[in-house]
C-alpha positions, -999 to 999 in steps of 0.1 A, spaced: -421 -398 -55 -400 -425 -49 -364 -427 -40 -342 -420 -69 -313 -449 -65 -288 -435 -89 -290 -399 -82 -261 -386 -85 -267 -346 -92 -296 -320 -88 -309 -293 -117 -331 -264 -98 -356 -238 -116 -354 -208 -98 -384 -187 -100 -414 -199 -85 -395 -227 -70 -371 -216 -45 -382 -183 -46 -419 -188 -39 -433 -219 -27 -444 -231 -61 -472 -207 -62 -469 -185 -99 -453 -146 -93 -479 -135 -107 -500 -143 -75 -476 -131 -55 -479 -98 -69 -515 -97 -66 -516 -106 -32 -488 -74 -28 -516 -53 -51 -540 -61 -25 -519 -58 4 -519 -22 -11 -554 -20 -18 -551 -14 -57 -586 -6 -66 -582 -27 -101 -592 -63 -109 -582 -93 -111 -586 -92 -151 -569 -55 -152 -544 -68 -128 -534 -100 -153 -537 -73 -181 -506 -54 -166 -488 -81 -155 -486 -95 -193 -475 -64 -203 -447 -57 -181 -435 -88 -190 -440 -77 -228 -417 -46 -222 -391 -63 -200 -387 -92 -231 -384 -60 -257 -362 -32 -238 -330 -41 -209 -353 -23 -182 -334 -51 -156 -295 -48 -160 -266 -77 -141 -263 -57 -111 -300 -52 -101 -313 -75 -69 -344 -89 -65 -357 -59 -49 -348 -38 -77 -363 -57 -101 -396 -61 -85 -395 -19 -85 -388 -16 -119 -417 -40 -129 -443 -24 -111 -432 10 -121 -444 -8 -156 -472 -22 -145 -485 10 -125 -474 29 -156 -498 3 -175 -526 9 -153 -520 46 -148 -526 49 -188 -556 32 -186 -575 57 -165 -575 29 -134 -547 51 -114 -538 83 -106 -504 88 -120 -494 100 -87 -498 69 -69 -474 49 -91 -440 54 -74 -454 53 -40 -475 18 -43 -445 2 -66 -421 10 -34 -451 -9 -11 -454 -38 -37 -422 -39 -45 -413 -41 -8 -440 -67 0 -429 -90 -25 -394 -91 -18 -400 -98 18 -422 -127 6 -395 -139 -16 -372 -136 12 -393 -158 32 -395 -184 6 -356 -185 3 -350 -189 38 -378 -217 42 -362 -232 12 -329 -233 26 -318 -264 50 -331 -282 21 -307 -266 -1 -280 -269 23 -290 -311 29 -287 -315 -12 -256 -294 -15 -236 -311 13 -245 -346 -11 -245 -332 -49 -230 -310 -73 -261 -290 -84 -270 -264 -107 -294 -236 -117 -313 -233 -146 -335 -205 -152 -352 -182 -175 -346 -148 -162 -333 -116 -171 -297 -115 -169 -293 -101 -132 -297 -143 -115 -261 -138 -103 -270 -106 -85 -308 -119 -73 -287 -150 -61 -257 -129 -44 -282 -106 -21 -303 -144 -11 -272 -162 -3 -279 -187 -28 -248 -188 -46 -227 -208 -33 -248 -238 -36 -248 -239 -73 -216 -251 -94 -229 -231 -125 -258 -212 -134 -273 -214 -168 -295 -181 -172 -314 -176 -206 -307 -143 -208 -271 -152 -208 -271 -189 -228 -298 -175 -258 -321 -204 -249 -352 -203 -232 -376 -228 -216 -394 -248 -226 -362 -257 -249 -351 -291 -238 -317 -272 -249 -315 -256 -217 -316 -285 -193 -291 -302 -216 -268 -274 -208 -274 -279 -166 -270 -316 -174 -236 -313 -191 -224 -283 -166 -227 -312 -139 -211 -338 -163 -233 -362 -161 -259 -384 -179 -297 -371 -179 -305 -400 -160 -285 -394 -132 -300 -361 -126 -329 -349 -111 -346 -317 -121 -371 -297 -93 -391 -267 -114 -424 -254 -104 -440 -253 -141 -449 -286 -158 -448 -268 -196 -414 -253 -190 -394 -276 -165 -411 -308 -163 -423 -318 -200 -386 -307 -213 -368 -322 -185 -384 -357 -193 -378 -352 -230 -342 -358 -221 -341 -383 -199 -342 -368 -165 -360 -371 -134 -383 -346 -121 -401 -329 -91 -428 -305 -96 -435 -286 -66 -469 -277 -80 -486 -246 -64 -514 -217 -77 -502 -214 -116 -511 -193 -145 -540 -208 -156 -568 -233 -153 -554 -260 -176 -520 -260 -154 -539 -262 -122 -559 -288 -134 -526 -309 -147 -513 -340 -130 -482 -358 -125 -466 -385 -105 -441 -366 -92 -456 -342 -79 -443 -323 -44 -463 -301 -22 -430 -285 -5 -389 -285 -12 -386 -306 24 -400 -335 6 -377 -340 -20 -352 -350 3 -366 -382 12 -362 -383 -28 -329 -381 -30 -313 -388 3 
């Protein structure tokens, strides 16, 4: 990426960008399953992952006060419950496995957040920043738990504003919250389709932190503004 000369503000995605080094969260959770020795295939895991995401979209299991560990525990109970319902898991093992996997994933997220913190500090000292995230209505609690809220002037959360990525409007809301023009804003995200494409469509600069994605197509996708880690942003922005 080239240095951005006219940069005046930054928009960050949250999940996958700050808390997992660009790796799709399904891969982090799968690592947690492997660590807990859950005897299912990757395909069976992906099925329960999708089931839980759809369930969370339909029913308000996650409440505004839930932090990320709370969220993970709820999500793991749903995933493992699905596997038990398919006869792939003993129902008695749901609770202990949910607790083990949730803790594994929470620690992984905290490690990633701490790795990202120096970058956030450096950018915060120079630019106003806004968070734009597809989340469950509890991102404020997640940020508070990780001591991240102070970096962001405003939070644009899909469950609150009623607009979800990849709709470009959610990024326009972020630009408006900064009080800037799109061409003065850098958007940093981990999803090509949900972050990079819509942000570019309204005229923002973009940086794609690209890790292991959900699909082979996204893994194969290329872009001139791919970064391997958030530290590379400092060469572009400072």
